[in-house]
N, C-alpha and C positions, 0 to 999 in steps of 0.2 A: 311784678316778679320776674318777668322775662328780661326786663332791662337790667335788673340787679344781677341776674344770672349771667348776662352778657358781659357786664362790667367785671364780674369775678373771673370769668374765663379769660378776658383780656389781660387782667392783672397777672394771672398765673402764667400766661403765655409770655408776657414781658419779663417776668422773673426768670423763667426758663431760658430765654434768649440772653439775658444778662449773665446768667451763671455759666452758659456754654463756653464763652471765650476763656473764662478762668479755668475750666476743666481742660480745655484744649491746650492752654498754656502749660498747665501742670504736666500733661502728657508729653508735650514737646520737651520740657525741662528734663523729664525722666529719660528721654531718648538721647538728649545732648550730653548729660552728665554720665559719661561712660566710666567704668572702673579704671583705676590707674594700672596700666599694663607694663610700666617700667620695671625691668628686673631689679632685684635687690642689689646684686653686684653689677655695676654698669661701667666698669673699667677702672684703670689706674692712671695717675698723672705723675710724671717725673719732672722736677723743676730745678733750676739753678737761680740763686739770688745774686743780683748784680751790684747793689748798692755797697755791700760789704767789700766786694772786689775793688770797686772804685776808691773806697776809703783806704784800702790797703796800698793802692798805687799812689795816691795823692797825699796821704797823711802819715801819721805815726802809728796808726793801728787800724785794724779791720778784720774781716773774716771771710773765709770761703764756706759757703753753705749750700746744701742740696736738700731736697725734700721728696718724699714718696707719699702720695695721697690716694686714698681709695674712694671711688665714687659709689655711693649707695643711693639709688633711686634719683639721682640728680639733685638731692636735697641735703644729705648728710655726707661729710667728708672727713673721716678719721685720717690723721696725718702724723708722720714721723719726720722730724727735721734734724739733720746731723751737720756739724760744721767744725771748722778749725780756726780759732782766733789767734791773732798774733799782735804783739805790741813791742815797739822799740822807741822809747820816748826819752828825751832829755829836756829838763826844765832849764830855760835860758837864764833864769834869775838865780836859782839855787844850785844849778849844775848837777842836780840829782838825775841819775840815769835809771830808768825803769824798764825791765824786759820780762816778757812772759810769752808763752805760746802753749796751747793745749786744745784738745778736742772738747766738744760739748754736745749735748743732745736735748731734744724737746719732743714731747708727745702731746697730742691734743685733738681737737675736732673743729671743723668749720661747718656753718649752717647757712644754706642759701635761702635768703629771706624773700626773694622775688616770687610773686604769685605764679608767674609762668616760669617754672623751673627748667623748662627745655629751651629757653631763649639763648641766643648766642652770647648774651651778657649775663653775668652773675653778680649778685651783691651779697657779701658775706658778713657775718659776725662770727667770732671764734675765740678760742681760749687755748693756752698752752701751759704745760708745766715743764720747767727746764732745770738742768743741773750741769755743773762743770767742776772738775777737780784740777787744780793747776799749781805750778810752782813759779815763784817770783824771784828775780834778781834785782837787788838795789845796789847802787854804788854812788858815792859822792866824794870827789877829790877835794883835798885842801880844806877840810873843816877846821876852823879855828877854835881852840879850847878857850872858853870864856875866862877861866881862872889863870891858866899858865901862859896863855897867849901863843902857844905853839900850834902848828897845823899838822894834820894827819889825814890819810885817806880812810874812808869808812865804807864797808860793803857787807852785803848779806846775800848769800846764794842759796837757791833751792828752798826758799821759804814756802812751806806747804799751805795752800789755801783752798777753800771750796765755797761755792755759791749755789743756793736754791732760789729760784724765782718763778713768778707766774706772769703770763702775758694775756692781755685782752686786746683783740684786734678788730678793726673794721676794714674791709677790703673789697676790691672789684676784680673782675676777670672778664676777658673778651676773647672770642675765637677769631683767629686771623685767617688761616688757610689750612685746610686739612687737619692734621693733629696738632698744629702749632697754635699756642695761645699766650697771652700776656696777662700778668696780674700785678696789682699794686695793693699795699696794705699800710695802715698806720697802727703802730703797736704801743700800748702803754704797758710798761714793765714795772713790777713791784717785787722787791726783795722779800723773800720769806725767811730764810735763815742763812747764816754765813759764818765762815772762819777765815780771818785774814792774817793769821800768824800772831806772834807775840811781840814783834818789834816795830811793825809799821803798818800802813794801810794800803790796800790795793788802789792803784790809780786806774787800771783798766782790768776788766773781767772778760775772758773769752766768751763770746756769744751774748753778753749782757751790755757791754759798752763801758763807759765810765762808771766807776763804782758809786753807789749812793742808794738811798731808800727807793727811789723811783727814777725812771727816765722814759723818754718817748723816742721812737725810732721809726723811720719809713723803710719799706722794702719794695723791691721791684723784681719780679720773677719772669723768666722765660720758661714756658711750660710745654711739655710734650705729652699729649693725651693718647693713651692706648685703649 
């Protein structure tokens, strides 16, 4: 009996020793996992988009665009983007000239998906709703009448148009020095509803790019965080 009692005591002691590290680990985890003390409002970011400016300088169309984004707990970023798009395009084959310029606006939110939300790098997914109302000028010189064989100039001025679209984006951001940061994004745009007038189709839509059901656009932002 004494031997059985000693064996039972030894087993109980072994079980207690095995359970102790688990209890200690749980206590350590409770100490490490401190509550999130990041304030709800954690600053604002003002940015300028540079790809659209480059397109404006090097091609027939582009846009100037700026953004204001609010930092909520380094995780959620409501954003407003405002811009001004411009196009002056001439088709070298048909000689059709297309001109438009108008402001546009976007509202949406970005979500920082990195586990360490306080890192100097951020990885985003986001969404936007966008709208623009614009007027288009078309002109085409020397159109030949198929029946009479004569030529004439054709033009249409201030044709009213509008576009509603949605954007889904994937982007990154990195802190450089002090309040200065850089950001990149790839955006998939899908047209929701639109009106392109009664006589022709838009070639370019301010803020959207070339008209169509969808398009994909890259952006590059210089950011000042306050």
